[in-house]
C-alpha positions as CSV (number, residue, x, y, z in Angstrom):
1,M,18.8,13.3,55.2
2,L,20.6,12.3,52.0
3,S,18.9,9.6,49.9
4,G,20.6,6.3,49.2
5,E,20.7,7.2,45.5
6,F,22.6,10.4,46.2
7,V,25.1,8.6,48.4
8,D,25.6,5.9,45.7
9,E,26.1,8.5,43.0
10,W,28.6,10.4,45.3
11,E,30.6,7.3,46.0
12,K,30.9,6.2,42.3
13,F,33.2,9.2,41.8
14,N,36.8,8.2,42.4
15,A,37.6,11.9,42.8
16,K,40.8,13.5,44.0
17,N,39.0,16.3,45.8
18,E,35.6,17.8,46.5
19,L,35.7,20.2,43.5
20,D,36.2,17.2,41.2
21,I,33.2,15.5,42.8
22,V,31.0,18.6,42.5
23,S,32.0,19.0,38.8
24,K,30.8,15.5,38.1
25,L,27.4,15.6,39.9
26,E,24.4,15.3,37.6
27,K,21.9,16.6,40.2
28,P,20.7,20.1,41.0
29,I,23.0,21.7,43.6
30,K,22.4,24.7,45.9
31,I,25.3,26.1,47.9
32,I,24.4,28.3,50.8
33,A,27.3,30.3,52.4
34,A,27.6,32.7,55.2
35,K,28.8,36.1,54.1
36,K,31.1,36.4,57.1
37,G,31.9,32.6,57.1
38,I,35.3,31.0,56.7
39,L,34.1,28.9,53.8
40,L,32.8,31.6,51.5
41,K,35.8,31.3,49.1
42,G,35.3,27.6,48.9
43,S,31.6,27.9,48.3
44,R,32.2,30.1,45.3
45,A,34.7,27.6,43.9
46,Y,32.1,24.8,44.3
47,Y,29.5,26.9,42.6
48,K,31.8,27.6,39.7
49,A,32.7,23.9,39.3
50,A,29.1,22.7,39.5
51,K,26.9,22.0,36.5
52,E,23.5,23.5,36.0
53,P,21.0,23.6,37.6
54,K,22.9,25.3,40.4
55,E,22.4,28.2,42.7
56,L,24.7,30.0,45.2
57,T,23.0,31.9,48.0
58,I,25.1,34.1,50.4
59,I,23.4,35.0,53.6
60,N,24.3,38.5,54.7
61,G,25.3,39.0,58.3
62,A,25.9,35.3,58.9
63,T,29.0,33.6,60.2
64,H,29.9,30.0,59.9
65,C,27.3,28.8,62.4
66,F,24.4,30.9,61.2
67,D,23.6,31.9,64.8
68,E,23.2,35.6,64.3
69,E,19.6,36.9,64.5
70,G,17.6,35.9,61.5
71,T,20.3,34.0,59.7
72,E,19.2,30.5,60.7
73,T,15.7,31.3,59.5
74,E,17.1,32.5,56.2
75,L,19.2,29.4,55.9
76,L,16.1,27.2,56.4
77,K,14.0,29.2,54.0
78,E,16.6,28.9,51.3
79,T,17.1,25.2,51.9
80,L,13.3,24.5,51.9
81,S,12.7,26.5,48.7
82,W,15.4,24.4,46.9
83,I,14.0,21.1,48.2
84,K,10.5,22.1,47.1
85,K,11.7,23.1,43.7
86,Y,13.6,19.9,42.9
87,S,12.0,17.1,45.0
88,K,9.5,15.0,43.1
């Protein structure tokens, strides 16, 4: 689902870690995290490191797999709204 342009941009960074990569991205980034997920702390760190435009959405009631009632729908809704906003 990632464009070739995105992959090329990602690979040009000879980064030491993911935070370094995120801090160098020149594309809009949306981070969606599960409120009860194991990656919430990391998601906040990625958000802090990212350049604008950026957005962090935390889905209440969700665990890592977003398999609780309504959380998958919320995940898809948030994803599609970002895609619509920035795809041209």
